[in-house]
DSSP file (Angstrom, degrees, kcal/mol; ACC not computed):
  #  RESIDUE AA STRUCTURE BP1 BP2  ACC     N-H-->O    O-->H-N    N-H-->O    O-->H-N    TCO  KAPPA ALPHA  PHI   PSI    X-CA   Y-CA   Z-CA
    1    1 A X    >         0   0    0      0, 0.0     3,-1.7     0, 0.0    44,-0.3   0.000 360.0 360.0 360.0   0.0  -20.9  -17.4   -9.1
    2    2 A X  T 3   -     0   0    0      1,-0.3    41,-0.0    42,-0.1    42,-0.0  -0.237 360.0 -21.9 -56.0 113.8  -21.4  -18.7   -5.6
    3    3 A X  T 3  S+     0   0    0      1,-0.2     2,-0.3    -2,-0.1    -1,-0.3   0.583  87.3 159.1  68.8  13.2  -18.1  -18.6   -3.7
    4    4 A X    <   -     0   0    0     -3,-1.7    41,-1.9    39,-0.2    42,-1.8  -0.531  16.3-173.8 -75.3 132.3  -15.9  -18.6   -6.7
    5    5 A X  E     +a   46   0A   0     16,-0.3    18,-2.1    -2,-0.3     2,-0.3  -0.947   5.8 177.2-125.9 147.2  -12.4  -17.3   -6.0
    6    6 A X  E     -ab  47  23A   0     40,-2.0    42,-3.0    -2,-0.4     2,-0.4  -0.950  15.8-146.9-141.5 160.8   -9.5  -16.6   -8.4
    7    7 A X  E     -ab  48  24A   0     16,-2.3    18,-2.8    -2,-0.3     2,-0.5  -0.997   3.4-162.1-130.8 139.5   -6.0  -15.2   -8.2
    8    8 A X  E     +ab  49  25A   0     40,-2.8    42,-2.2    -2,-0.4     2,-0.3  -0.983  32.0 145.3-115.9 127.3   -4.1  -13.2  -10.8
    9    9 A X  E     - b   0  26A   0     16,-2.2    18,-2.5    -2,-0.5     2,-0.4  -0.993  47.9-102.4-159.9 166.1   -0.4  -13.0  -10.4
   10   10 A X  S    S+     0   0    0     -2,-0.3     3,-0.3    16,-0.2    68,-0.3  -0.717  82.3   8.6 -91.1 140.8    3.0  -12.9  -11.9
   11   11 A X  S >  S-     0   0    0     -2,-0.4     3,-0.8     1,-0.2    16,-0.1  -0.073 100.0 -65.5  82.4 176.0    5.1  -16.1  -12.0
   12   12 A X  G >  S+     0   0    0      1,-0.2     3,-1.7     2,-0.1     4,-0.4   0.544 109.1  91.5 -80.0  -7.5    4.3  -19.7  -11.2
   13   13 A X  G >  S+     0   0    0     -3,-0.3     3,-1.2     1,-0.3     4,-0.3   0.779  75.8  65.0 -59.1 -28.3    3.7  -18.9   -7.5
   14   14 A X  G X  S+     0   0    0     -3,-0.8     3,-1.3     1,-0.2     4,-0.3   0.743  85.3  73.2 -68.4 -21.2    0.0  -18.3   -8.2
   15   15 A X  G X  S+     0   0    0     -3,-1.7     3,-1.4     1,-0.3     4,-0.4   0.765  82.7  69.5 -65.8 -23.5   -0.4  -22.0   -9.2
   16   16 A X  G X  S+     0   0    0     -3,-1.2     3,-1.5    -4,-0.4     4,-0.4   0.822  87.1  67.0 -60.4 -31.5   -0.1  -23.0   -5.5
   17   17 A X  G X >S+     0   0    0     -3,-1.3     5,-1.8    -4,-0.3     3,-1.1   0.694  82.5  74.2 -66.6 -18.1   -3.5  -21.4   -4.9
   18   18 A X  G X 5S+     0   0    0     -3,-1.4     3,-1.8    -4,-0.3    -1,-0.3   0.846  86.8  62.9 -62.1 -31.9   -5.1  -24.1   -7.0
   19   19 A X  G < 5S+     0   0    0     -3,-1.5    -1,-0.3    -4,-0.4    -2,-0.2   0.759 100.1  53.9 -63.5 -23.8   -4.5  -26.4   -4.1
   20   20 A X  G < 5S-     0   0    0     -3,-1.1    -1,-0.3    -4,-0.4    -2,-0.2   0.326 127.8 -99.5 -92.0   6.4   -6.9  -24.2   -2.1
   21   21 A X  T < 5S+     0   0    0     -3,-1.8   -16,-0.3     1,-0.3     2,-0.3   0.575  80.7 131.7  90.1  10.0   -9.6  -24.5   -4.7
   22   22 A X      < -     0   0    0     -5,-1.8     2,-0.4   -18,-0.1    -1,-0.3  -0.640  59.9-119.3 -93.7 152.8   -9.0  -21.2   -6.5
   23   23 A X  E     -b    6   0A   0    -18,-2.1   -16,-2.3    -2,-0.3     2,-0.4  -0.780  32.2-149.7 -85.1 133.9   -8.6  -20.7  -10.2
   24   24 A X  E     -b    7   0A   0     -2,-0.4     2,-0.4   -18,-0.2   -16,-0.2  -0.900  14.2-173.3-114.0 134.7   -5.2  -19.3  -10.9
   25   25 A X  E     -b    8   0A   0    -18,-2.8   -16,-2.2    -2,-0.4     2,-0.4  -0.991  15.5-141.0-129.1 130.9   -4.4  -16.9  -13.8
   26   26 A X  E     +b    9   0A   0     -2,-0.4     2,-0.4   -18,-0.2   -16,-0.2  -0.762  24.1 167.7 -96.6 133.1   -0.9  -15.8  -14.8
   27   27 A X        -     0   0    0    -18,-2.5    26,-0.1    -2,-0.4    -2,-0.0  -0.965  17.1-171.6-142.7 124.4   -0.1  -12.3  -15.9
   28   28 A X  S    S+     0   0    0     -2,-0.4     2,-0.3   -18,-0.1   -18,-0.1   0.731  74.4  42.2 -87.5 -23.6    3.4  -10.9  -16.2
   29   29 A X  S  > S-     0   0    0      1,-0.1     4,-2.0   -19,-0.0     3,-0.3  -0.876  82.2-118.4-125.7 157.0    2.4   -7.3  -16.9
   30   30 A X  H  > S+     0   0    0     -2,-0.3     4,-2.6     1,-0.2     5,-0.2   0.861 112.7  57.1 -61.4 -37.7   -0.2   -5.0  -15.4
   31   31 A X  H  > S+     0   0    0      1,-0.2     4,-1.7     2,-0.2    -1,-0.2   0.878 107.9  48.1 -64.8 -35.2   -2.0   -4.6  -18.8
   32   32 A X  H  > S+     0   0    0     -3,-0.3     4,-2.1     2,-0.2    -1,-0.2   0.906 111.7  50.3 -66.2 -41.8   -2.5   -8.4  -19.0
   33   33 A X  H  X S+     0   0    0     -4,-2.0     4,-2.7     1,-0.2    -2,-0.2   0.873 107.2  54.0 -65.0 -38.3   -3.8   -8.4  -15.4
   34   34 A X  H  X S+     0   0    0     -4,-2.6     4,-2.4     2,-0.2    -1,-0.2   0.925 109.0  48.3 -61.9 -45.1   -6.2   -5.6  -16.1
   35   35 A X  H  X S+     0   0    0     -4,-1.7     4,-1.9     1,-0.2    -2,-0.2   0.903 112.8  48.3 -63.0 -41.1   -7.7   -7.5  -19.0
   36   36 A X  H  X S+     0   0    0     -4,-2.1     4,-2.9     2,-0.2     5,-0.2   0.917 109.5  53.0 -64.5 -42.9   -8.0  -10.7  -16.9
   37   37 A X  H  X S+     0   0    0     -4,-2.7     4,-2.0     1,-0.2    -2,-0.2   0.927 109.3  48.5 -58.5 -46.8   -9.6   -8.7  -14.0
   38   38 A X  H  < S+     0   0    0     -4,-2.4     4,-0.4     1,-0.2    -1,-0.2   0.897 114.6  46.1 -60.3 -40.7  -12.3   -7.3  -16.4
   39   39 A X  H >< S+     0   0    0     -4,-1.9     3,-0.6     1,-0.2    -2,-0.2   0.897 116.8  42.8 -69.2 -41.4  -13.0  -10.8  -17.8
   40   40 A X  H >X S+     0   0    0     -4,-2.9     3,-1.7     1,-0.2     4,-1.7   0.716  92.7  83.1 -79.7 -21.7  -13.1  -12.5  -14.4
   41   41 A X  T 3< S+     0   0    0     -4,-2.0    -1,-0.2     1,-0.3    -2,-0.1   0.740  89.9  51.6 -58.7 -25.7  -15.2   -9.8  -12.6
   42   42 A X  T <4 S+     0   0    0     -3,-0.6    -1,-0.3    -4,-0.4    -2,-0.1   0.668 118.2  35.3 -85.1 -15.9  -18.4  -11.2  -13.9
   43   43 A X  T <4 S+     0   0    0     -3,-1.7     2,-0.4    -4,-0.2    -2,-0.2   0.565 107.2  64.7-114.8 -11.7  -17.8  -14.7  -12.8
   44   44 A X     <  -     0   0    0     -4,-1.7   -39,-0.2     1,-0.1     3,-0.1  -0.906  51.0-160.8-122.7 144.1  -15.9  -14.5   -9.5
   45   45 A X  S    S+     0   0    0    -41,-1.9    26,-3.3    -2,-0.4    25,-0.6   0.833  87.1  30.7 -86.1 -36.1  -16.9  -13.1   -6.0
   46   46 A X  E     -ac   5  71A   0    -42,-1.8   -40,-2.0    24,-0.2     2,-0.5  -0.989  65.6-176.8-128.0 128.2  -13.3  -12.7   -4.7
   47   47 A X  E     -ac   6  72A   0     24,-3.0    26,-2.1    -2,-0.4     2,-0.3  -0.979   8.9-159.7-127.0 119.5  -10.3  -12.0   -6.9
   48   48 A X  E     -ac   7  73A   0    -42,-3.0   -40,-2.8    -2,-0.5     2,-0.4  -0.754   6.5-168.5 -93.3 143.6   -6.8  -11.8   -5.4
   49   49 A X  E     -ac   8  74A   0     24,-2.6    26,-1.9    -2,-0.3   -40,-0.2  -1.000  31.0-108.2-131.7 132.2   -4.1   -9.9   -7.3
   50   50 A X  E >>  - c   0  75A   0    -42,-2.2     4,-2.7    -2,-0.4     3,-0.6  -0.340  34.9-118.6 -60.9 143.0   -0.4  -10.1   -6.4
   51   51 A X  H 3> S+     0   0    0     24,-2.8     4,-2.2     1,-0.3     5,-0.2   0.746 108.8  58.8 -64.1 -27.8    0.6   -6.8   -4.8
   52   52 A X  H 3> S+     0   0    0     23,-0.2     4,-0.9     2,-0.2    -1,-0.3   0.939 115.0  37.8 -64.6 -44.3    3.2   -5.9   -7.4
   53   53 A X  H <> S+     0   0    0     -3,-0.6     4,-0.9     2,-0.2     3,-0.5   0.911 114.0  56.3 -69.7 -42.5    0.6   -6.0  -10.1
   54   54 A X  H >< S+     0   0    0     -4,-2.7     3,-0.7     1,-0.3     7,-0.2   0.873 103.3  54.3 -59.3 -38.6   -2.2   -4.6   -7.9
   55   55 A X  H >< S+     0   0    0     -4,-2.2     3,-0.8     1,-0.2    -1,-0.3   0.859 108.2  50.0 -63.9 -34.1   -0.1   -1.5   -7.2
   56   56 A X  H 3< S+     0   0    0     -4,-0.9    -1,-0.2    -3,-0.5    -2,-0.2   0.618 114.8  44.2 -79.5 -12.8    0.3   -0.9  -10.9
   57   57 A X  T <X  +     0   0    0     -4,-0.9     4,-2.2    -3,-0.7    -1,-0.2  -0.128  69.8 134.3-124.0  37.0   -3.5   -1.2  -11.5
   58   58 A X  H <> S+     0   0    0     -3,-0.8     4,-2.8     1,-0.2     5,-0.2   0.898  72.6  50.3 -51.9 -49.2   -4.8    0.8   -8.6
   59   59 A X  H  > S+     0   0    0      1,-0.2     4,-1.1     2,-0.2    -1,-0.2   0.895 110.4  49.0 -62.7 -41.5   -7.4    2.7  -10.7
   60   60 A X  H  4 S+     0   0    0      1,-0.2     4,-0.3     2,-0.2     3,-0.3   0.892 114.0  46.0 -66.7 -39.3   -8.8   -0.4  -12.2
   61   61 A X  H >< S+     0   0    0     -4,-2.2     3,-1.9     1,-0.2    -2,-0.2   0.896 106.8  58.9 -69.0 -40.0   -9.1   -2.1   -8.8
   62   62 A X  H >< S+     0   0    0     -4,-2.8     3,-1.6     1,-0.3     4,-0.4   0.767  90.6  71.8 -60.5 -25.5  -10.7    1.0   -7.3
   63   63 A X  T 3< S+     0   0    0     -4,-1.1    -1,-0.3     1,-0.3     3,-0.3   0.721  97.5  50.2 -63.2 -20.0  -13.5    0.8   -9.9
   64   64 A X  T X  S+     0   0    0     -3,-1.9     3,-1.0    -4,-0.3    -1,-0.3   0.414  81.6  97.7 -97.4   0.4  -14.8   -2.2   -8.0
   65   65 A X  T <  S+     0   0    0     -3,-1.6    -1,-0.2     1,-0.2    -2,-0.1   0.857  85.8  43.9 -58.7 -39.0  -14.8   -0.5   -4.6
   66   66 A X  T 3  S+     0   0    0     -4,-0.4    -1,-0.2    -3,-0.3     2,-0.2   0.559  97.6  91.9 -85.9  -7.8  -18.5    0.4   -4.6
   67   67 A X  S <  S-     0   0    0     -3,-1.0     3,-0.1     3,-0.2    -3,-0.0  -0.568  73.9-135.0 -89.6 150.5  -19.7   -2.9   -5.9
   68   68 A X  S    S+     0   0    0      1,-0.3     2,-0.3    -2,-0.2    -1,-0.1   0.914  82.2  63.8 -65.9 -42.3  -20.8   -5.9   -3.8
   69   69 A X  S    S+     0   0    0      1,-0.1    -1,-0.3     2,-0.0   -24,-0.1  -0.989  82.3  33.6-141.7 149.1  -18.8   -8.2   -6.0
   70   70 A X        -     0   0    0    -25,-0.6     2,-0.6    -2,-0.3   -24,-0.2   0.562  64.9-155.2 -81.8 156.4  -16.1   -8.9   -6.9
   71   71 A X  E     -c   46   0A   0    -26,-3.3   -24,-3.0    -2,-0.1     2,-0.6  -0.873  13.8-158.3 -90.1 123.3  -14.0   -8.2   -3.9
   72   72 A X  E     +c   47   0A   0     -2,-0.6     2,-0.4   -26,-0.2   -24,-0.2  -0.927  15.2 176.0-111.6 120.6  -10.5   -7.5   -5.2
   73   73 A X  E     -c   48   0A   0    -26,-2.1   -24,-2.6    -2,-0.6     2,-0.4  -0.947  25.2-130.7-126.9 143.8   -7.7   -7.9   -2.7
   74   74 A X  E     -c   49   0A   0     -2,-0.4     2,-0.3    11,-0.2   -24,-0.2  -0.750  27.0-179.8 -92.1 139.5   -3.9   -7.6   -3.1
   75   75 A X  E     -c   50   0A   0    -26,-1.9   -24,-2.8    -2,-0.4   -23,-0.2  -0.949  34.7 -93.8-133.2 153.8   -1.7  -10.4   -1.7
   76   76 A X        -     0   0    0     -2,-0.3     5,-0.2   -26,-0.2     2,-0.1  -0.341  41.5-124.8 -64.4 149.8    2.1  -10.9   -1.6
   77   77 A X  B >   -D   80   0B   0      3,-0.8     3,-1.9     1,-0.1    -1,-0.1  -0.362  30.2 -96.8 -86.3 174.2    3.5  -12.9   -4.4
   78   78 A X  T 3  S+     0   0    0    -68,-0.3     3,-0.1     1,-0.3    -1,-0.1   0.788 125.6  56.6 -62.0 -27.8    5.7  -16.0   -4.0
   79   79 A X  T 3  S-     0   0    0      1,-0.3    -1,-0.3     0, 0.0     2,-0.1   0.402 126.5 -86.7 -85.4   4.0    8.8  -13.9   -4.4
   80   80 A X  B <   -D   77   0B   0     -3,-1.9    -3,-0.8     2,-0.0    -1,-0.3  -0.245  45.6 -87.7 109.3 161.0    7.7  -11.6   -1.5
   81   81 A X        -     0   0    0     -5,-0.2    -5,-0.1    -3,-0.1   -31,-0.0  -0.564   9.9-142.2-103.9 167.7    5.5   -8.6   -1.2
   82   82 A X        -     0   0    0     -2,-0.2    -1,-0.1     0, 0.0    -6,-0.0   0.323  53.3-105.5-107.2   5.1    6.0   -4.9   -1.6
   83   83 A X  S  > S+     0   0    0      4,-0.0     4,-2.1     3,-0.0     5,-0.2   0.321  92.5 112.7  90.8  -8.6    3.7   -4.0    1.3
   84   84 A X  H  > S+     0   0    0      1,-0.2     4,-2.5     2,-0.2     5,-0.2   0.900  74.9  52.5 -66.0 -40.1    0.9   -2.7   -1.0
   85   85 A X  H  > S+     0   0    0      1,-0.2     4,-2.3     2,-0.2   -11,-0.2   0.904 110.2  47.9 -62.6 -41.7   -1.5   -5.5   -0.1
   86   86 A X  H  > S+     0   0    0      2,-0.2     4,-2.3     1,-0.2    -1,-0.2   0.895 112.4  49.0 -65.8 -39.9   -1.1   -4.8    3.6
   87   87 A X  H  X S+     0   0    0     -4,-2.1     4,-2.3     2,-0.2    -2,-0.2   0.888 110.8  50.9 -66.1 -38.4   -1.6   -1.1    3.1
   88   88 A X  H  X S+     0   0    0     -4,-2.5     4,-2.4     2,-0.2    -2,-0.2   0.922 111.3  47.2 -64.4 -44.8   -4.7   -1.9    1.0
   89   89 A X  H  X S+     0   0    0     -4,-2.3     4,-2.5     2,-0.2    -2,-0.2   0.893 111.3  51.7 -64.1 -40.4   -6.1   -4.1    3.7
   90   90 A X  H  X S+     0   0    0     -4,-2.3     4,-2.4     2,-0.2    -2,-0.2   0.923 110.0  49.4 -61.6 -44.8   -5.4   -1.5    6.4
   91   91 A X  H  X S+     0   0    0     -4,-2.3     4,-2.3     2,-0.2    -2,-0.2   0.918 111.5  48.8 -61.1 -45.2   -7.2    1.1    4.3
   92   92 A X  H  X S+     0   0    0     -4,-2.4     4,-2.4     1,-0.2    -2,-0.2   0.915 112.2  48.0 -62.2 -43.4  -10.2   -1.1    3.8
   93   93 A X  H  X S+     0   0    0     -4,-2.5     4,-2.7     1,-0.2     6,-0.5   0.886 111.3  50.5 -67.4 -37.3  -10.4   -2.0    7.5
   94   94 A X  H  X S+     0   0    0     -4,-2.4     4,-2.2    -5,-0.2    -1,-0.2   0.905 112.2  47.4 -65.6 -40.3  -10.1    1.7    8.5
   95   95 A X  H  < S+     0   0    0     -4,-2.3    -2,-0.2    -5,-0.2    -1,-0.2   0.902 117.5  42.1 -66.2 -40.6  -12.9    2.7    6.1
   96   96 A X  H  < S+     0   0    0     -4,-2.4    -2,-0.2    -5,-0.2    -1,-0.2   0.880 129.9  24.4 -74.7 -38.6  -15.2   -0.1    7.3
   97   97 A X  H  < S-     0   0    0     -4,-2.7    -3,-0.2     2,-0.3    -2,-0.2   0.603  96.9-123.2-106.3 -14.5  -14.5    0.2   11.0
   98   98 A X  S  < S+     0   0    0     -4,-2.2     2,-0.3    -5,-0.4    -4,-0.2   0.540  84.3  60.8  82.8   5.6  -13.4    3.8   11.4
   99   99 A X  S    S-     0   0    0     -6,-0.5     2,-0.6    -5,-0.0    -2,-0.3  -0.988  88.3 -98.3-158.2 162.8  -10.1    2.8   13.0
  100  100 A X        +     0   0    0     -2,-0.3   -10,-0.1     1,-0.1    -9,-0.1  -0.758  38.5 165.3 -87.6 118.1   -6.9    0.9   12.4
  101  101 A X        +     0   0    0     -2,-0.6     2,-0.3   -11,-0.1    -1,-0.1   0.442  44.4 100.3-110.8  -3.2   -7.1   -2.6   14.0
  102  102 A X  S    S-     0   0    0    -12,-0.1     2,-0.1     1,-0.1    -2,-0.0  -0.645  77.2-112.6 -87.5 139.1   -4.2   -4.2   12.3
  103  103 A X        -     0   0    0     -2,-0.3     2,-0.4     1,-0.1    -1,-0.1  -0.371  26.9-138.3 -68.1 147.2   -0.9   -4.5   14.1
  104  104 A X        -     0   0    0     -2,-0.1     2,-0.2     1,-0.0    -1,-0.1  -0.828  22.7-106.1-105.0 146.3    2.0   -2.5   12.8
  105  105 A X        -     0   0    0     -2,-0.4     2,-0.3     1,-0.1    -1,-0.0  -0.459  32.6-121.8 -69.3 138.7    5.6   -3.8   12.6
  106  106 A X              0   0    0     -2,-0.2    -1,-0.1     1,-0.1     0, 0.0  -0.643 360.0 360.0 -79.0 137.0    8.0   -2.6   15.2
  107  107 A X              0   0    0     -2,-0.3    -1,-0.1     0, 0.0    -2,-0.0   0.437 360.0 360.0 -96.2 360.0   11.0   -0.8   13.7
């Protein structure tokens, strides 16, 4: 399992991640993504999930919060993000460091 990374996402945009050495898995619906996550969790250290799917599978992703691996992170999809991945990263950094270190967008 050393250093293995994967991405689960909707659409063909996830295939771009193969160029970075990641295994890419396509899921159009959250229930498909949940099944893939469960299957991949035993073989991968880091699993990225596009944020639209990740938002719909919060509870399933939260189940991995206390485990050393896999680390499950939300990322924007090729069609753009909904902000869930950034909020998730902000929450993780606040929990780990005790403060918000990420810049906020000016309105």
